[in-house]
N, C-alpha and C positions, 0 to 999 in steps of 0.2 A: 187183510185187518186181523188173522189170525196169527204174522211175525209180531205184532209191535207188542203183544201180552208176552212172546216165550223173549223180547227184550228185555223187558220190566225182570221178568221172572230169573233171564239170568244177570243182572246186572245190582238183582238184591244182595244173591249168595254173596258178589264181590266186595259190596259196604261192608258186611258182615267182614268178611276176612280182612280185609285191613282193621276195623276197626279191634281186630281182636290180637293181629298183630303188632300195633300199635302198644294197645296193655302189656303184652308180654314182654316187648321192646322194657318198655319201661318199667316193668317188674324188675325185669336182668339187672337194670342198672340202678335201681334201688338196693338189690342183695349184691350187689360188689359190689357200693359207694359203706352197704355195711359190713363187710368183710374187709375192707382194707381200714376200714375206721378202727375195727374189734382189733387190726393185725396191729394198727398204730398205737392201737394203748396197751397190748400184751405186752411189745416192743419195751414200750419203758415202765413194766409194771415190776415193781420192788419185791413181785411175790418169790419165793423161794426159789419155784420152780419156772420162772423165769431165765433163758440160757442172755439176756443180754442186761448187763446193770452197767451203771455211769457211775463215775466220780463224783466229791466232791465239786470242780471246775465243770462236770458237764463232759467230761472225755468219755466215752465208750470202753469198757474194757472189753480185752480180749477173750474170744470165748473159742481160740482154736490152735491149736501147734501149730498149724501151716499160716494164722495171721500171726502168732507170734515171733516163728523166724525169721518173719519179712521183717518186723518191727527192731530187732533188739541184732539186727544187720545195719537198721540206720541207724543207731544206737552208736555206733565207734566201739563198743563194747574189745575189750581185750581179744585177740585172735585166741580162739580156742586149742590148745592141745588135744591128742587123741583121748589121755582121759577126760577133758573136761565133759567135750564131745559125748562119751562114752556115759559120764554120769549125766548129763540131759537128757536121755536115754532112757536114763533109771527112774528117773523123777516120773516117766510118762507109763508105768506099770500102776496097775487097781493095786489095791491094799492087799495083805495076807491075809488070810484063814475067811475068805468068804464064806466058805463051804460050813462052817463054824458058827458063824456069825452072819445071816446073809439082810439080815437089816439093821438099822441102829436106832437107837429109841425115839421117840417121834421130839420130845424135850432136851436131846444129850446136848451134852458140854465136849469141846470137839479138846482133848488135852493134847496141847506140843509138848515135845521132850526134846531140849534143843543140845549139842551135844558135841566136845572135840575126838580128846583121845585119852581118855580114861579107863578102860574097859573095867579098873580092879573099878571104878565108883558106879558104874552104869550095870555090872551083875548085883548090884546092893538094893538098885533103885528101883529097877524092873525087878527083881524080886517081891519089896513094897508094893511095887502095884499091884502083883500078882495079887493081892490080897485087899483090893479094894473094893469095897461094897459100890457095886452098881458099874465098876472097869466094864465088865463082859458088855453094854446097853451102847458104850461107844468106840467111836474113833481114833487112835494115838499113834500119833506123827512122832517121828522120828526125824528133826532135821541134823545132818551131819555136820561140820564145820571138814569138808576136804572128804577123802575115801579113807575108812584105815582100816583092812581086813578083820580084825578080829573085833572089831566094832560094831563090824555091820552082819559078822557071823550069830554075834549075841543078840543083836535084832530080831532076825532070821527065826531064832528058838522060841520066839515067843508065843505063844499056845490061847490066850488068856482072853483076848478083843480079838478086830480089826486090827491091823496094825501097818504103816505104809512108812518106806522111807523116802525122804528126799537129801541128796547131795548138791550142795553150794556148789557151781558148776566153775563159778569165777573165785575161791577160795582160793587164796595164799599160800596153801602147802598143795593145792593141787599144780602151780607153777615151777617150775624147779629153778629153769634162768633166764624167766622173762616175769615184766607185770603182771599180777598183783603181787609176784613173789619176788624173789631176787634176781636181776641184772645186772650184768657186769661195771653196765653207766652208773649204777647206784651211787650214789654218797652218802658214805657211810658217820654214824656219829657225827661230827662237830665238822663233820668237810667242809672245806671255803667250796663253792661249786664250781667257779670263775678258774681258784686257784688249780682245785684239781682237774676239772674242764672234766664233770661229773653229774648226773643226771637228778634231779631231786631238790624241792622247798622242806627249809628245816621248818619244824615248831617256835614256840615262841621262846622256848628255851634256846634254841641252839642246836635240837638234835634232828636230824634225819630219820627218815619211817626206818620201824622194822619190824617186817611181816607179821611174824610171828603174836605182836603188838597189836597190828590194826587190823588182823584177822576178827578179834571179838568183835569190832562195831559193826565189821564188815558181814559177817556172818547174820548177826541180828540181824540187822536191816532189811537183808536179802531175805533174811525167812520171812519176817514180817510180812513185805509185802508178797512175796509168791505165797503164803497160806493165806493171806486176807483177800488179794488180785488176783494168784494165778493159778492156783491146781482145781480145777474140776470140783475134786469131794468136798472145797469147803468154800467154793468162792459166793456159791446160794448161801450158805450160811449163814443164819438172821440171828441165833443166840448171842453167845459169849465161849469166848477159844482162853482158856486157862493154859501158861506157859511155865515149865519148869527146868530146871537143871540137868545134870548126870550128875551132881552131888546134895540132891535133897531127897529125903528120905519122906515119902507118902505113906503117913495112917488110914486106917482101911474105914475110918468116917472119914475122908478127905472129898470125896466127890458128893455123896448124901448132902455134907457139911455144906460144900461151894454151892447145889443145887438151890440148899434155904435162901443162903445168902443174894443169891442170882436176884431169888424171887422178891425177896424185902427188899431191897435196894434203891428203886423207886420207888416207895410208900417210906421205909424210913432212913433216909437217907436221897433225898431227890438231890443233893449235890454231890454225889459221889461216881466217880467216873468210873468206878471197879469193884471187885473181890478181890480177895488175897484170904488166902491159908493160913499164911502166917505174918508175924505181929512185923513191920519195919526196923525191928531193929533183929537181926539174924542172933543173938545171945539168949533173948531171950523166948521159954515159951509162953508168953500170952501173963495177963493177972488173974486169971477164974472171975470167977462169980456170975452174975447173972444178969450181963448187959453184954449189947455189940458196941462194935469201938469202931468209932471214926476216924481216918491219920490216913499221913502222908503212905504213899502207894510204896511196897516194899517189892523187893525183885527175888522173894522166895512166894511159889503160886500166886502169882498175881494173874488175873481175868478183868478180859474186858470186851465188847460188842463191839459190832460195824458201826456204829456211832461217832463210836471211840476213836475207832480207827482212823476213820477222814477226817477228824481233826488233827492227830498226829500226823496223818499223811501228806496234811496240806503245810506242813511244818518242816515240810522236807531241807528244803536249804539250812534251815535255823540246824536239823542235824549235822547235816550235811557238811558245816561250815564252825562248827566250834572245837577248839582244838584239845579235845579231848578222849581218849580211844577207850576209856569207856563209854557204852552205852548208857546205861541206867545214870551215870552221874550227868549224863550229855540231855539227859531225861530231864533230871529233877533240876537242872542248871539254867538250861534252857528251852527246852520245849516247854514243860507245865508255865514254870511262871509267865509263857508267851500267851498263855489260855487266858489270860486277866481276871481267872479268880481261884482259889487256891481246892487242887485237885486231890480230895479224899477218896481213899478208898475204905470197903466196909469189911467189919471180919469180927468172927467170935472171939469171947474171952480167952481160951486155952487155941495151942497152935494145932495147924491139923498139916502143919509139915517141918520140916526138920531140916537146919542144912549139916552137911557133916564134915563139908572137906577139908583137906588142908592145902592141898594143891592145886594152885588157880592155873585157871584157864592155858593161860599163855605159857604155864609152864611145859606141861603136856607130858612128853618120853622124850627128852633131846636128850644127844648123847654124850653133852654136856651139861652141867649142873642141872640135870633130870632132881625132879620131885617126887621124892620115895615117899609113898603111901599105899601099905595095903591093902585099903578099903574094910577093915575093922571098923566093924562099929558096938555100941553096945548103949542103943537109943533106948532108953525107959519110958516103956507105955503101960496106962493105967486102962482100968474097962474101960472107963466114957472115953477113948482115945480106939473102940474100937467099934463105937456105935456113933451113930447121927444125936448131934446132942447141942444143938442151935434150938432155941425154942422163939415163935417168933410174936410173940406177946412184950419180948423185953426191948426195953428202952433204951437208945444211942447214946452210949459217951464221947464227945468227940475232942479231940487234942489237937488241939493249937500250939502254934512255935514252937515245933518242935526243933530239934539240932540235925545240922549233919546240910548236906548239900542244899544250895540253894541261888538263885538269881542273883548274879555280880558275882560268882566264881568263876577264875576262869579259865578253869580246868588243870589237868595236868599234862598236858602238851602228846605228844607222841602222836598228832593228828594233825599237820600242817601239808603235809605233802599234798599239792595240786590235782594229782593224779588218784589220790585217794577219797576226794571231795570229787572227782569229778565221777569215781566209779558207783558211787553211795549217790550219788543225783540220778545216776540212769536208773539203777534198780527202782529209784521210785518212781522211773516211766515204764519202764519195761511192758509192762503189761496195760497199758494204757496208750491207746488209739487218739488223736488229737481231731 
């Protein structure tokens, strides 16, 4: 009889232990499910701190150098020479001056300065940037169309902000004897490919590609894709990015004015895609007065955010197949019109940036017929150019039906070679994993 109570006593704890184990198992399952859901939400989050982002087609943006290398091999990009590989490696270096400026302002606007080989101009624009109020709060990116020693050395001397250089590794200037540079088999001028047994497709005017000319459009498109989707320093940036060239003189109030414009844009001009530092007419210094201007987007000190970039990126085929070697004329004539509504930019009544160059980017420093300009500038500056001079209570004047390039313009040509068009499309895909 004493055995029965003992059996009862030994079974009871067994039942309690089983219930407890089932409870723990269920709890673990719930926790694991919560972690999985949270991780999934984190991956698809658009938070600036998220390492994974998706493009307008739902394709994941690459977030590692190794993944980029694997994809670029599949894209059949031109075979890289030693210089091209070297530039790819240089592009992975972190920004300089992190010891002087360890952090960026929360609402900073990234500044992108794209350059070719005009050192006399670069010195002027960098000196002007050094006097810009707020420049130490942001990141300056300098995008080079190829590699030129003096240009590199000038940028390495910058001490007034964080600065990072990137170099177009597939620039025609990097390839001396093969595409995208010049190869022995290339057709020239108005050669007949059949008669001359040469390679290439002529543009709409019968002219074959000139590497120095096509480099303008290639560099701009490579730079845009790299800045927005390829660089770890900017691919999570949710604010505006402003783009300037090496022959743009920047006034001290430019950055503060741009911050004001980008903050006012959504309220004052919901239809504005961008904010500009200067009028669309590069010869104008502005109208003056106390009002904001909404007009056609100009090519001096233009800025926009990732939402606008996504719209531009979706038009990669239109951009890459339009027979026009200038990126800005391509945008005005085919990309912007395809948006379905006017593409306005917001600016102040007085310019905060001025175009001063006389030598075009494609003229550069060639041995023959080089454009000579010592880069001496004498730009008049008034006291109001020194400080932020845009007021939040100003009304907006809208300029419609402005003169200039628009839908229907067929282009100046120079962009008829199928190889250039395919390379252009590859730039649009190189940071996107399907």
